[in-house]
N, C-alpha and C positions, 0 to 999 in steps of 0.2 A: 705498482700493479702491472705495469707493462713488462717489467723485468721478471716478475714472478709467474705470470700466466702467458706471456708472449702475446699480448693483445695489441694489435696495431690499430691506431685511431685512423679511421678514414671518414671522409665526408659521407659516403654511402652508408656506412655502419651507423654514424651519428643520426642520419635521417631515419634509418630503420628504427633505432631506439626511440627517437622522438615520436614516430608513428605509433610504436607500441605503447608508449606512455600516454599519448592522446587517446588511444583506444581504451586503455584501462581506466582513464579518467571518465570517459564517456560511459563505460559500463557501470562504474561506481555511481555516477550521477543518476543514471537511469534507475538503479536499484534504490537510491535514496528517494527519488520521485515516486516510485512504486510503493515504497514503505509509507510515505506521507499519505498517499491516496488511500492505502489500505487502512491506515490509522483513522483517517477522516471518515471512511465508510463505517468502520466499527463504532466510532463515536456517534455517528448518525443513527445507527441501528440501536445502540444502547439508549439514546435519547428517546427514540420512537417507542422502545419497549417500556421505558419509565412512564412516558406520557400515556400509553395505552393502559398500563397498570393503574394509573390514576384516573381511569375512566374518561379520558379525553377521546373525542371521536376520531375515526380514521381520517375524515376530511380535515380536521384541525391539525392532525399530525402531518399529513401530506403538505398542507399549506405552510406549516411551521418549519419543515425540513425539506425544502425544494430539491435538494440533491439526492434525496432518498429515492432509489429506483423502485419500480414495481416488484422486481425480483427481490430486492432487499426487504421490502415490506412483506412479501410472501414468506421470506425466511424468518423474519421476526415473528409473524403470526404463527408459523409452524412451530417455532421454538417455544412460544408461549403455550400453545396447545399441548405440546409434549410435556412441558413442565406441569401444567394443570392436571394432565392425565396421571403423571407420576405421583403427584400429591394427593390424588383422590383415592 
């Protein structure tokens, strides 16, 4: 490779490449963590929707899914309301 592209290995260049690799690993890991969190949120919202469709109380849903935020619950209720209106 050195002959073809005339790339000289230097300590500074190696450190720079190491930093770039570490940064890309960090960005990748952050994306994975965000994806896992988003998947968990969607699963919680789906579970809440199913529980509500089976006539379970809001209180029971909130106690059963403690990670479900007020905003998520509002979104679930709004989606259910829209679905009911579309079916009517």
